[in-house]
mmCIF file of the N, C-alpha and C atoms, coordinates in Angstrom:
data_MODEL
# 
_entry.id   MODEL 
# 
loop_
_atom_site.group_PDB 
_atom_site.id 
_atom_site.type_symbol 
_atom_site.label_atom_id 
_atom_site.label_alt_id 
_atom_site.label_comp_id 
_atom_site.label_asym_id 
_atom_site.label_entity_id 
_atom_site.label_seq_id 
_atom_site.pdbx_PDB_ins_code 
_atom_site.Cartn_x 
_atom_site.Cartn_y 
_atom_site.Cartn_z 
_atom_site.occupancy 
_atom_site.B_iso_or_equiv 
_atom_site.pdbx_formal_charge 
_atom_site.auth_seq_id 
_atom_site.auth_comp_id 
_atom_site.auth_asym_id 
_atom_site.auth_atom_id 
_atom_site.pdbx_PDB_model_num 
ATOM 1   N N  . MET A 1 1  ? 0.856  -1.157 0.035   1.00 0.00 ? 1  MET A N  1 
ATOM 2   C CA . MET A 1 1  ? -0.012 0.020  -0.005  1.00 0.00 ? 1  MET A CA 1 
ATOM 3   C C  . MET A 1 1  ? 0.873  1.238  -0.005  1.00 0.00 ? 1  MET A C  1 
ATOM 4   N N  . ALA A 1 2  ? 0.905  1.961  -1.102  1.00 0.00 ? 2  ALA A N  1 
ATOM 5   C CA . ALA A 1 2  ? 1.761  3.139  -1.174  1.00 0.00 ? 2  ALA A CA 1 
ATOM 6   C C  . ALA A 1 2  ? 1.071  4.361  -0.543  1.00 0.00 ? 2  ALA A C  1 
ATOM 7   N N  . ASN A 1 3  ? 1.967  5.122  0.145   1.00 0.00 ? 3  ASN A N  1 
ATOM 8   C CA . ASN A 1 3  ? 1.529  6.347  0.814   1.00 0.00 ? 3  ASN A CA 1 
ATOM 9   C C  . ASN A 1 3  ? 1.657  7.482  -0.208  1.00 0.00 ? 3  ASN A C  1 
ATOM 10  N N  . GLU A 1 4  ? 0.571  8.135  -0.535  1.00 0.00 ? 4  GLU A N  1 
ATOM 11  C CA . GLU A 1 4  ? 0.554  9.270  -1.485  1.00 0.00 ? 4  GLU A CA 1 
ATOM 12  C C  . GLU A 1 4  ? 1.247  10.555 -0.973  1.00 0.00 ? 4  GLU A C  1 
ATOM 13  N N  . ASN A 1 5  ? 1.401  10.676 0.362   1.00 0.00 ? 5  ASN A N  1 
ATOM 14  C CA . ASN A 1 5  ? 2.019  11.875 0.965   1.00 0.00 ? 5  ASN A CA 1 
ATOM 15  C C  . ASN A 1 5  ? 3.520  11.823 0.961   1.00 0.00 ? 5  ASN A C  1 
ATOM 16  N N  . VAL A 1 6  ? 4.106  10.753 0.584   1.00 0.00 ? 6  VAL A N  1 
ATOM 17  C CA . VAL A 1 6  ? 5.608  10.601 0.591   1.00 0.00 ? 6  VAL A CA 1 
ATOM 18  C C  . VAL A 1 6  ? 6.157  11.454 -0.571  1.00 0.00 ? 6  VAL A C  1 
ATOM 19  N N  . GLY A 1 7  ? 7.079  12.323 -0.283  1.00 0.00 ? 7  GLY A N  1 
ATOM 20  C CA . GLY A 1 7  ? 7.656  13.131 -1.347  1.00 0.00 ? 7  GLY A CA 1 
ATOM 21  C C  . GLY A 1 7  ? 8.778  12.385 -2.038  1.00 0.00 ? 7  GLY A C  1 
ATOM 22  N N  . LYS A 1 8  ? 9.316  12.991 -3.070  1.00 0.00 ? 8  LYS A N  1 
ATOM 23  C CA . LYS A 1 8  ? 10.369 12.428 -3.788  1.00 0.00 ? 8  LYS A CA 1 
ATOM 24  C C  . LYS A 1 8  ? 11.590 13.393 -3.855  1.00 0.00 ? 8  LYS A C  1 
ATOM 25  N N  . ILE A 1 9  ? 12.783 12.798 -3.908  1.00 0.00 ? 9  ILE A N  1 
ATOM 26  C CA . ILE A 1 9  ? 14.039 13.604 -4.025  1.00 0.00 ? 9  ILE A CA 1 
ATOM 27  C C  . ILE A 1 9  ? 14.868 13.019 -5.199  1.00 0.00 ? 9  ILE A C  1 
ATOM 28  N N  . LYS A 1 10 ? 15.579 13.895 -5.886  1.00 0.00 ? 10 LYS A N  1 
ATOM 29  C CA . LYS A 1 10 ? 16.548 13.509 -6.905  1.00 0.00 ? 10 LYS A CA 1 
ATOM 30  C C  . LYS A 1 10 ? 17.884 13.546 -6.330  1.00 0.00 ? 10 LYS A C  1 
ATOM 31  N N  . ILE A 1 11 ? 18.636 12.464 -6.401  1.00 0.00 ? 11 ILE A N  1 
ATOM 32  C CA . ILE A 1 11 ? 19.981 12.383 -5.815  1.00 0.00 ? 11 ILE A CA 1 
ATOM 33  C C  . ILE A 1 11 ? 20.909 12.270 -6.978  1.00 0.00 ? 11 ILE A C  1 
ATOM 34  N N  . THR A 1 12 ? 21.971 13.142 -7.010  1.00 0.00 ? 12 THR A N  1 
ATOM 35  C CA . THR A 1 12 ? 22.945 13.078 -8.082  1.00 0.00 ? 12 THR A CA 1 
ATOM 36  C C  . THR A 1 12 ? 24.345 12.911 -7.477  1.00 0.00 ? 12 THR A C  1 
ATOM 37  N N  . LEU A 1 13 ? 25.070 11.940 -7.987  1.00 0.00 ? 13 LEU A N  1 
ATOM 38  C CA . LEU A 1 13 ? 26.434 11.722 -7.583  1.00 0.00 ? 13 LEU A CA 1 
ATOM 39  C C  . LEU A 1 13 ? 27.389 12.791 -8.130  1.00 0.00 ? 13 LEU A C  1 
ATOM 40  N N  . GLU A 1 14 ? 27.927 13.659 -7.286  1.00 0.00 ? 14 GLU A N  1 
ATOM 41  C CA . GLU A 1 14 ? 28.749 14.791 -7.664  1.00 0.00 ? 14 GLU A CA 1 
ATOM 42  C C  . GLU A 1 14 ? 30.234 14.435 -7.565  1.00 0.00 ? 14 GLU A C  1 
ATOM 43  N N  . LYS A 1 15 ? 30.660 13.641 -6.626  1.00 0.00 ? 15 LYS A N  1 
ATOM 44  C CA . LYS A 1 15 ? 32.080 13.377 -6.419  1.00 0.00 ? 15 LYS A CA 1 
ATOM 45  C C  . LYS A 1 15 ? 32.322 11.882 -6.566  1.00 0.00 ? 15 LYS A C  1 
ATOM 46  N N  . SER A 1 16 ? 33.530 11.521 -6.847  1.00 0.00 ? 16 SER A N  1 
ATOM 47  C CA . SER A 1 16 ? 33.916 10.097 -7.073  1.00 0.00 ? 16 SER A CA 1 
ATOM 48  C C  . SER A 1 16 ? 34.022 9.397  -5.780  1.00 0.00 ? 16 SER A C  1 
ATOM 49  N N  . VAL A 1 17 ? 33.728 8.087  -5.818  1.00 0.00 ? 17 VAL A N  1 
ATOM 50  C CA . VAL A 1 17 ? 33.789 7.198  -4.629  1.00 0.00 ? 17 VAL A CA 1 
ATOM 51  C C  . VAL A 1 17 ? 35.125 6.423  -4.566  1.00 0.00 ? 17 VAL A C  1 
ATOM 52  N N  . ILE A 1 18 ? 36.057 6.724  -5.465  1.00 0.00 ? 18 ILE A N  1 
ATOM 53  C CA . ILE A 1 18 ? 37.284 5.942  -5.603  1.00 0.00 ? 18 ILE A CA 1 
ATOM 54  C C  . ILE A 1 18 ? 38.076 5.799  -4.298  1.00 0.00 ? 18 ILE A C  1 
ATOM 55  N N  . SER A 1 19 ? 38.296 6.860  -3.582  1.00 0.00 ? 19 SER A N  1 
ATOM 56  C CA . SER A 1 19 ? 39.170 6.855  -2.408  1.00 0.00 ? 19 SER A CA 1 
ATOM 57  C C  . SER A 1 19 ? 38.387 6.488  -1.131  1.00 0.00 ? 19 SER A C  1 
ATOM 58  N N  . TYR A 1 20 ? 37.142 6.135  -1.191  1.00 0.00 ? 20 TYR A N  1 
ATOM 59  C CA . TYR A 1 20 ? 36.347 5.776  -0.043  1.00 0.00 ? 20 TYR A CA 1 
ATOM 60  C C  . TYR A 1 20 ? 36.247 4.303  0.156   1.00 0.00 ? 20 TYR A C  1 
ATOM 61  N N  . ASP A 1 21 ? 35.920 3.895  1.392   1.00 0.00 ? 21 ASP A N  1 
ATOM 62  C CA . ASP A 1 21 ? 35.832 2.495  1.773   1.00 0.00 ? 21 ASP A CA 1 
ATOM 63  C C  . ASP A 1 21 ? 34.642 1.817  1.170   1.00 0.00 ? 21 ASP A C  1 
ATOM 64  N N  . LYS A 1 22 ? 34.529 0.515  1.378   1.00 0.00 ? 22 LYS A N  1 
ATOM 65  C CA . LYS A 1 22 ? 33.550 -0.341 0.746   1.00 0.00 ? 22 LYS A CA 1 
ATOM 66  C C  . LYS A 1 22 ? 32.127 0.056  1.250   1.00 0.00 ? 22 LYS A C  1 
ATOM 67  N N  . ARG A 1 23 ? 31.944 0.429  2.503   1.00 0.00 ? 23 ARG A N  1 
ATOM 68  C CA . ARG A 1 23 ? 30.630 0.822  3.035   1.00 0.00 ? 23 ARG A CA 1 
ATOM 69  C C  . ARG A 1 23 ? 30.105 2.040  2.300   1.00 0.00 ? 23 ARG A C  1 
ATOM 70  N N  . VAL A 1 24 ? 30.969 3.045  2.011   1.00 0.00 ? 24 VAL A N  1 
ATOM 71  C CA . VAL A 1 24 ? 30.471 4.238  1.329   1.00 0.00 ? 24 VAL A CA 1 
ATOM 72  C C  . VAL A 1 24 ? 30.039 3.897  -0.087  1.00 0.00 ? 24 VAL A C  1 
ATOM 73  N N  . ARG A 1 25 ? 30.881 3.067  -0.788  1.00 0.00 ? 25 ARG A N  1 
ATOM 74  C CA . ARG A 1 25 ? 30.586 2.688  -2.144  1.00 0.00 ? 25 ARG A CA 1 
ATOM 75  C C  . ARG A 1 25 ? 29.275 1.898  -2.247  1.00 0.00 ? 25 ARG A C  1 
ATOM 76  N N  . GLU A 1 26 ? 29.076 1.043  -1.294  1.00 0.00 ? 26 GLU A N  1 
ATOM 77  C CA . GLU A 1 26 ? 27.794 0.229  -1.282  1.00 0.00 ? 26 GLU A CA 1 
ATOM 78  C C  . GLU A 1 26 ? 26.613 1.076  -1.003  1.00 0.00 ? 26 GLU A C  1 
ATOM 79  N N  . THR A 1 27 ? 26.781 2.055  -0.116  1.00 0.00 ? 27 THR A N  1 
ATOM 80  C CA . THR A 1 27 ? 25.635 2.979  0.200   1.00 0.00 ? 27 THR A CA 1 
ATOM 81  C C  . THR A 1 27 ? 25.294 3.764  -1.082  1.00 0.00 ? 27 THR A C  1 
ATOM 82  N N  . VAL A 1 28 ? 26.295 4.246  -1.812  1.00 0.00 ? 28 VAL A N  1 
ATOM 83  C CA . VAL A 1 28 ? 25.965 5.040  -3.048  1.00 0.00 ? 28 VAL A CA 1 
ATOM 84  C C  . VAL A 1 28 ? 25.326 4.077  -4.079  1.00 0.00 ? 28 VAL A C  1 
ATOM 85  N N  . LYS A 1 29 ? 25.783 2.856  -4.183  1.00 0.00 ? 29 LYS A N  1 
ATOM 86  C CA . LYS A 1 29 ? 25.118 1.897  -5.094  1.00 0.00 ? 29 LYS A CA 1 
ATOM 87  C C  . LYS A 1 29 ? 23.692 1.544  -4.684  1.00 0.00 ? 29 LYS A C  1 
ATOM 88  N N  . SER A 1 30 ? 23.433 1.498  -3.367  1.00 0.00 ? 30 SER A N  1 
ATOM 89  C CA . SER A 1 30 ? 22.080 1.156  -2.902  1.00 0.00 ? 30 SER A CA 1 
ATOM 90  C C  . SER A 1 30 ? 21.092 2.300  -3.152  1.00 0.00 ? 30 SER A C  1 
ATOM 91  N N  . LEU A 1 31 ? 21.640 3.518  -3.315  1.00 0.00 ? 31 LEU A N  1 
ATOM 92  C CA . LEU A 1 31 ? 20.759 4.660  -3.677  1.00 0.00 ? 31 LEU A CA 1 
ATOM 93  C C  . LEU A 1 31 ? 20.438 4.697  -5.194  1.00 0.00 ? 31 LEU A C  1 
ATOM 94  N N  . GLY A 1 32 ? 20.981 3.762  -5.928  1.00 0.00 ? 32 GLY A N  1 
ATOM 95  C CA . GLY A 1 32 ? 20.731 3.671  -7.366  1.00 0.00 ? 32 GLY A CA 1 
ATOM 96  C C  . GLY A 1 32 ? 21.655 4.525  -8.196  1.00 0.00 ? 32 GLY A C  1 
ATOM 97  N N  . LEU A 1 33 ? 22.799 4.841  -7.634  1.00 0.00 ? 33 LEU A N  1 
ATOM 98  C CA . LEU A 1 33 ? 23.813 5.660  -8.328  1.00 0.00 ? 33 LEU A CA 1 
ATOM 99  C C  . LEU A 1 33 ? 24.958 4.822  -8.798  1.00 0.00 ? 33 LEU A C  1 
ATOM 100 N N  . GLY A 1 34 ? 25.489 5.088  -9.942  1.00 0.00 ? 34 GLY A N  1 
ATOM 101 C CA . GLY A 1 34 ? 26.611 4.306  -10.446 1.00 0.00 ? 34 GLY A CA 1 
ATOM 102 C C  . GLY A 1 34 ? 27.784 5.181  -10.845 1.00 0.00 ? 34 GLY A C  1 
ATOM 103 N N  . LYS A 1 35 ? 27.691 5.775  -12.061 1.00 0.00 ? 35 LYS A N  1 
ATOM 104 C CA . LYS A 1 35 ? 28.787 6.624  -12.533 1.00 0.00 ? 35 LYS A CA 1 
ATOM 105 C C  . LYS A 1 35 ? 28.641 8.015  -11.971 1.00 0.00 ? 35 LYS A C  1 
ATOM 106 N N  . LEU A 1 36 ? 29.704 8.762  -12.152 1.00 0.00 ? 36 LEU A N  1 
ATOM 107 C CA . LEU A 1 36 ? 29.685 10.155 -11.730 1.00 0.00 ? 36 LEU A CA 1 
ATOM 108 C C  . LEU A 1 36 ? 28.617 10.926 -12.504 1.00 0.00 ? 36 LEU A C  1 
ATOM 109 N N  . HIS A 1 37 ? 27.945 11.828 -11.833 1.00 0.00 ? 37 HIS A N  1 
ATOM 110 C CA . HIS A 1 37 ? 26.809 12.652 -12.419 1.00 0.00 ? 37 HIS A CA 1 
ATOM 111 C C  . HIS A 1 37 ? 25.572 11.778 -12.734 1.00 0.00 ? 37 HIS A C  1 
ATOM 112 N N  . SER A 1 38 ? 25.570 10.603 -12.316 1.00 0.00 ? 38 SER A N  1 
ATOM 113 C CA . SER A 1 38 ? 24.248 9.825  -12.487 1.00 0.00 ? 38 SER A CA 1 
ATOM 114 C C  . SER A 1 38 ? 23.238 10.273 -11.439 1.00 0.00 ? 38 SER A C  1 
ATOM 115 N N  . SER A 1 39 ? 21.988 10.130 -11.785 1.00 0.00 ? 39 SER A N  1 
ATOM 116 C CA . SER A 1 39 ? 20.940 10.579 -10.911 1.00 0.00 ? 39 SER A CA 1 
ATOM 117 C C  . SER A 1 39 ? 19.937 9.458  -10.664 1.00 0.00 ? 39 SER A C  1 
ATOM 118 N N  . ALA A 1 40 ? 19.250 9.557  -9.522  1.00 0.00 ? 40 ALA A N  1 
ATOM 119 C CA . ALA A 1 40 ? 18.186 8.608  -9.180  1.00 0.00 ? 40 ALA A CA 1 
ATOM 120 C C  . ALA A 1 40 ? 17.076 9.361  -8.413  1.00 0.00 ? 40 ALA A C  1 
ATOM 121 N N  . ILE A 1 41 ? 15.819 9.000  -8.652  1.00 0.00 ? 41 ILE A N  1 
ATOM 122 C CA . ILE A 1 41 ? 14.742 9.578  -7.947  1.00 0.00 ? 41 ILE A CA 1 
ATOM 123 C C  . ILE A 1 41 ? 14.245 8.600  -6.929  1.00 0.00 ? 41 ILE A C  1 
ATOM 124 N N  . GLN A 1 42 ? 14.230 8.983  -5.659  1.00 0.00 ? 42 GLN A N  1 
ATOM 125 C CA . GLN A 1 42 ? 13.855 8.121  -4.564  1.00 0.00 ? 42 GLN A CA 1 
ATOM 126 C C  . GLN A 1 42 ? 12.763 8.721  -3.740  1.00 0.00 ? 42 GLN A C  1 
ATOM 127 N N  . ALA A 1 43 ? 12.011 7.929  -3.056  1.00 0.00 ? 43 ALA A N  1 
ATOM 128 C CA . ALA A 1 43 ? 10.975 8.391  -2.084  1.00 0.00 ? 43 ALA A CA 1 
ATOM 129 C C  . ALA A 1 43 ? 11.695 8.875  -0.834  1.00 0.00 ? 43 ALA A C  1 
ATOM 130 N N  . THR A 1 44 ? 11.163 9.840  -0.145  1.00 0.00 ? 44 THR A N  1 
ATOM 131 C CA . THR A 1 44 ? 11.797 10.421 1.103   1.00 0.00 ? 44 THR A CA 1 
ATOM 132 C C  . THR A 1 44 ? 11.346 9.586  2.258   1.00 0.00 ? 44 THR A C  1 
ATOM 133 N N  . THR A 1 45 ? 11.882 8.360  2.341   1.00 0.00 ? 45 THR A N  1 
ATOM 134 C CA . THR A 1 45 ? 11.613 7.542  3.525   1.00 0.00 ? 45 THR A CA 1 
ATOM 135 C C  . THR A 1 45 ? 12.776 7.643  4.449   1.00 0.00 ? 45 THR A C  1 
ATOM 136 N N  . PRO A 1 46 ? 12.623 7.291  5.729   1.00 0.00 ? 46 PRO A N  1 
ATOM 137 C CA . PRO A 1 46 ? 13.704 7.394  6.700   1.00 0.00 ? 46 PRO A CA 1 
ATOM 138 C C  . PRO A 1 46 ? 14.987 6.668  6.295   1.00 0.00 ? 46 PRO A C  1 
ATOM 139 N N  . ASP A 1 47 ? 14.860 5.457  5.658   1.00 0.00 ? 47 ASP A N  1 
ATOM 140 C CA . ASP A 1 47 ? 16.052 4.740  5.279   1.00 0.00 ? 47 ASP A CA 1 
ATOM 141 C C  . ASP A 1 47 ? 16.833 5.429  4.198   1.00 0.00 ? 47 ASP A C  1 
ATOM 142 N N  . ILE A 1 48 ? 16.164 5.941  3.232   1.00 0.00 ? 48 ILE A N  1 
ATOM 143 C CA . ILE A 1 48 ? 16.797 6.689  2.090   1.00 0.00 ? 48 ILE A CA 1 
ATOM 144 C C  . ILE A 1 48 ? 17.413 8.002  2.631   1.00 0.00 ? 48 ILE A C  1 
ATOM 145 N N  . LEU A 1 49 ? 16.774 8.726  3.489   1.00 0.00 ? 49 LEU A N  1 
ATOM 146 C CA . LEU A 1 49 ? 17.347 9.936  4.084   1.00 0.00 ? 49 LEU A CA 1 
ATOM 147 C C  . LEU A 1 49 ? 18.568 9.635  4.886   1.00 0.00 ? 49 LEU A C  1 
ATOM 148 N N  . GLY A 1 50 ? 18.587 8.562  5.579   1.00 0.00 ? 50 GLY A N  1 
ATOM 149 C CA . GLY A 1 50 ? 19.717 8.143  6.353   1.00 0.00 ? 50 GLY A CA 1 
ATOM 150 C C  . GLY A 1 50 ? 20.902 7.796  5.449   1.00 0.00 ? 50 GLY A C  1 
ATOM 151 N N  . LYS A 1 51 ? 20.664 7.119  4.359   1.00 0.00 ? 51 LYS A N  1 
ATOM 152 C CA . LYS A 1 51 ? 21.750 6.793  3.430   1.00 0.00 ? 51 LYS A CA 1 
ATOM 153 C C  . LYS A 1 51 ? 22.298 8.113  2.781   1.00 0.00 ? 51 LYS A C  1 
ATOM 154 N N  . VAL A 1 52 ? 21.366 9.056  2.439   1.00 0.00 ? 52 VAL A N  1 
ATOM 155 C CA . VAL A 1 52 ? 21.840 10.297 1.886   1.00 0.00 ? 52 VAL A CA 1 
ATOM 156 C C  . VAL A 1 52 ? 22.662 11.067 2.857   1.00 0.00 ? 52 VAL A C  1 
ATOM 157 N N  . ARG A 1 53 ? 22.305 11.052 4.183   1.00 0.00 ? 53 ARG A N  1 
ATOM 158 C CA . ARG A 1 53 ? 23.098 11.795 5.138   1.00 0.00 ? 53 ARG A CA 1 
ATOM 159 C C  . ARG A 1 53 ? 24.470 11.169 5.269   1.00 0.00 ? 53 ARG A C  1 
ATOM 160 N N  . ARG A 1 54 ? 24.524 9.864  5.155   1.00 0.00 ? 54 ARG A N  1 
ATOM 161 C CA . ARG A 1 54 ? 25.833 9.149  5.272   1.00 0.00 ? 54 ARG A CA 1 
ATOM 162 C C  . ARG A 1 54 ? 26.839 9.547  4.171   1.00 0.00 ? 54 ARG A C  1 
ATOM 163 N N  . VAL A 1 55 ? 26.284 9.840  2.998   1.00 0.00 ? 55 VAL A N  1 
ATOM 164 C CA . VAL A 1 55 ? 27.168 10.175 1.795   1.00 0.00 ? 55 VAL A CA 1 
ATOM 165 C C  . VAL A 1 55 ? 26.863 11.565 1.331   1.00 0.00 ? 55 VAL A C  1 
ATOM 166 N N  . GLN A 1 56 ? 26.448 12.482 2.263   1.00 0.00 ? 56 GLN A N  1 
ATOM 167 C CA . GLN A 1 56 ? 26.128 13.828 1.847   1.00 0.00 ? 56 GLN A CA 1 
ATOM 168 C C  . GLN A 1 56 ? 27.273 14.668 1.221   1.00 0.00 ? 56 GLN A C  1 
ATOM 169 N N  . HIS A 1 57 ? 28.522 14.263 1.499   1.00 0.00 ? 57 HIS A N  1 
ATOM 170 C CA . HIS A 1 57 ? 29.659 14.938 1.030   1.00 0.00 ? 57 HIS A CA 1 
ATOM 171 C C  . HIS A 1 57 ? 29.951 14.495 -0.529  1.00 0.00 ? 57 HIS A C  1 
ATOM 172 N N  . LEU A 1 58 ? 29.213 13.526 -0.987  1.00 0.00 ? 58 LEU A N  1 
ATOM 173 C CA . LEU A 1 58 ? 29.376 13.061 -2.392  1.00 0.00 ? 58 LEU A CA 1 
ATOM 174 C C  . LEU A 1 58 ? 28.246 13.346 -3.294  1.00 0.00 ? 58 LEU A C  1 
ATOM 175 N N  . VAL A 1 59 ? 27.061 13.620 -2.699  1.00 0.00 ? 59 VAL A N  1 
ATOM 176 C CA . VAL A 1 59 ? 25.872 13.774 -3.503  1.00 0.00 ? 59 VAL A CA 1 
ATOM 177 C C  . VAL A 1 59 ? 25.212 15.165 -3.410  1.00 0.00 ? 59 VAL A C  1 
ATOM 178 N N  . ALA A 1 60 ? 24.374 15.471 -4.404  1.00 0.00 ? 60 ALA A N  1 
ATOM 179 C CA . ALA A 1 60 ? 23.596 16.671 -4.378  1.00 0.00 ? 60 ALA A CA 1 
ATOM 180 C C  . ALA A 1 60 ? 22.132 16.188 -4.379  1.00 0.00 ? 60 ALA A C  1 
ATOM 181 N N  . VAL A 1 61 ? 21.300 16.834 -3.610  1.00 0.00 ? 61 VAL A N  1 
ATOM 182 C CA . VAL A 1 61 ? 19.918 16.452 -3.402  1.00 0.00 ? 61 VAL A CA 1 
ATOM 183 C C  . VAL A 1 61 ? 18.971 17.651 -3.704  1.00 0.00 ? 61 VAL A C  1 
ATOM 184 N N  . GLU A 1 62 ? 17.942 17.334 -4.509  1.00 0.00 ? 62 GLU A N  1 
ATOM 185 C CA . GLU A 1 62 ? 16.928 18.283 -4.791  1.00 0.00 ? 62 GLU A CA 1 
ATOM 186 C C  . GLU A 1 62 ? 15.516 17.664 -4.732  1.00 0.00 ? 62 GLU A C  1 
ATOM 187 N N  . GLU A 1 63 ? 14.598 18.476 -4.325  1.00 0.00 ? 63 GLU A N  1 
ATOM 188 C CA . GLU A 1 63 ? 13.267 17.942 -4.193  1.00 0.00 ? 63 GLU A CA 1 
ATOM 189 C C  . GLU A 1 63 ? 12.534 17.869 -5.554  1.00 0.00 ? 63 GLU A C  1 
ATOM 190 N N  . VAL A 1 64 ? 11.805 16.841 -5.817  1.00 0.00 ? 64 VAL A N  1 
ATOM 191 C CA . VAL A 1 64 ? 11.053 16.682 -6.991  1.00 0.00 ? 64 VAL A CA 1 
ATOM 192 C C  . VAL A 1 64 ? 9.566  16.679 -6.696  1.00 0.00 ? 64 VAL A C  1 
ATOM 193 N N  . LYS A 1 65 ? 8.815  17.337 -7.555  1.00 0.00 ? 65 LYS A N  1 
ATOM 194 C CA . LYS A 1 65 ? 7.348  17.386 -7.320  1.00 0.00 ? 65 LYS A CA 1 
ATOM 195 C C  . LYS A 1 65 ? 6.578  16.417 -8.146  1.00 0.00 ? 65 LYS A C  1 
# 
């Protein structure tokens, strides 16, 4: 059952994950991001927001309507 009140965010990978450890690389991959400057649209759920906060130094986030 989908909640219609859940917003969406666009996450874009702005910096490379080359020099970061495996946990950071896996978090970026779990957000749906691969190559540099790739983007993914995700629902604003607590687990997604936690992942974004963990890699906030690598990504750019904008709200999507």
